[in-house]
N, C-alpha and C positions, 0 to 999 in steps of 0.2 A: 722610309717605306716599311722597314721591318725592324724587329728587335733582335735580329740575328747578329752575332759577333762576326768579326772579319774571318776568324777561323772557321766558323760554321759556313759562311758564304763560300770560302775557298773549298771546303769539303764538298759542298753541293755543286760547285762549278766543276770540280774534278769528276764527280759522278756523272754530271750532265755531259761532260766532254767524252766520256767513255761511250756514250750512246749517240754522239754527234758523228755519224758515219761519213757525212759529206765534208766536214771540216768548215762549214759555213756559219757555225754558231747557232744552229737550229737542230731540233730533233723531230722525227715523225711523231704526230700526235698519238699514234698507237703505242709508242714506247714510253710515254709519260708515266704510265702506271708502273712500268718496269723500273724506271729511275726512282720513282717515289718509294718503291719497295726496297730498292738497293740502298737507300739512305734511312731505312728503318721504319717507314710508314706502311700501314696496311689498310688502304682505303676500302670501304664497303662497296659491294657491287652496285648498289643504287647510286652512290656518289660517283663511281667510275662511269656509269652510263650517262649521268647528267653532265659530267665533265666532257665526255667524248662528244656529246651533242653540241655543247658550247664551243668546243675547239674546232669542230668540223674537220677539214682535211688540210688546213694550213699548217706549215711548219711552225714549231713552237720555239720561241727564243728563250734564252736563259732568264731574262727578266720576267717573261710570262710564266716560265716554270717556277721561278722563285715565288711569284704571287700564289701559284697553285700550292706549292709546298707549305707556305705560311698558312693558307686556309685549311689544308688537310692536317697540319700539325696542331691547329687549335682545337680540332675535334676531340672530344673526350676519348681517352685511351682506355681500352678494356684492361683491367688489371688481372694478374694471374689468379687471384682469389676468386674472381667472378667466374672464370672458366672452371675452376675446381668445384665451386659451389654448384654450377650448372650440371656438371657430370655426376656429382654426388646424388642427384635425383634419380640416376639410373643405377646406383649401387644397391642392388637388392639385398645383399648380405650386410651392408654397412661396414665393410671391412677394407675400404680403400681400393677395391678392384671392380672391374666390370668386364664383360666378355668382349673379346676382340671383335666379334661379329656385330655386337650392339654398337660399339664405337664406330666401326666402319659404316654401319647403316646411318648413324647420326650425321657423320661427316658428309655423306653423299645426299642426304635428304632434307636437312634443316639449315636455315639461315643462308649464309653465303656458301652454297653447295660446292663441294669438291668433286673432281672427277674420280671414278673408281681407282685409277692409278695413283692419284694424289693421296687418297684415303689409305690405300695399301702401304704407301711409303711411310705415312705417319704411324699407322698401326704397327708396322715392322720395327719401329724405333723402340718399342717397349713390350712387344708381344712375348708372353711366356706361356706357351702351350695353350693358347686360346684365352688367356687372361691378361688384362692390362691393369697395371697400377697407375691409375689416371693422374694422380698428383705428381708422380715422378715424370710421367710423360709430358704434362703441361710445363713443368720446370725445364725439361730437356728442349722442348720446342721453343719456348719463349726466351730461353737464355741464348739461343743461336741467332 
C-alpha cells in the first residue's frame, strides 16, 4: 500500500493515537489536519477543504489516515529558498530585511492567510525594532 518503513508507520501510529480520544482506533475528521501537521506536513487550505468534504463527518481510521498521509506527503514541498526568494521581492533596500509591518500584512493577506495573532507570533520571532531579517526568520520557522 505504501512505501513507508515500519518505523515511519509506527511513528505515524503514535501520532494518530495521541488524537484518538475515544480509544477506538479512530479520530474525528476535524483533527486529521492537526495530526498531519504534527508529523511534519503542512497541507494547503484548498487541499484541506477538499479533504474535509471527502471525509464528511465519519470517524477516520488509521488506515484511512495513512492513505491521506501518503497522498499529502507526495505533494511537492516548498523549499526554504523559495520562501526567501518570495520575500526578497519585498526587500526595498536589498539588504536582507523588510519591515515587520510589511511581513505581517503579507501573512494575513496572501496565500494561505494567517490570523492576525498567528502573524504576530511569527513576526515576534525575528522583529528587531520594526525590521525583520527574513532569511533568518525563514530558517527559524522551517527548522522547528
